[in-house]
C-alpha positions, 0 to 999 in steps of 0.5 A: 419355352419355345420360340419359332425363327423364322429368316425371310432369305428375300430380306438377308444381306448376308452381314452376318450378325446374327452368328456373330451375336448367336453362332448356336443359333444360326449360320449363314450357308452357300448363298449367304442367307441367314439360316437358324440351328437347331442349337449347334446339333448337325441337323439340316439348317432351315429358314424356320424352326421352332426351338426349346430355349432357356430365358437367356437364350432366347434373350441372345436370339432376340438381340441376333434378330436386334442386330440384322440390317435388314430385319429378316429375322423374326421371332415369335412365341410359344401362343404364336405372337412376334416378339420381334420385330415389334409390331 
């Protein structure tokens, strides 16, 4: 399955809780803002990325998003429906 992860850099305060939960998916850039990795591959990190994930990976990424104190991370499914935060 594919999910899209979007980080709002204006909301991100660099708490790094997402990195602690899912370091294969998130890291902090030089400005202490979370960026999305492609499963730890050496591709350029970005604030938005669509990833092919397993159910377990999806659940871990959602947990990482839930750990963000400012709700700076949004997760969407393949159809564009928002999985987190729930609307």
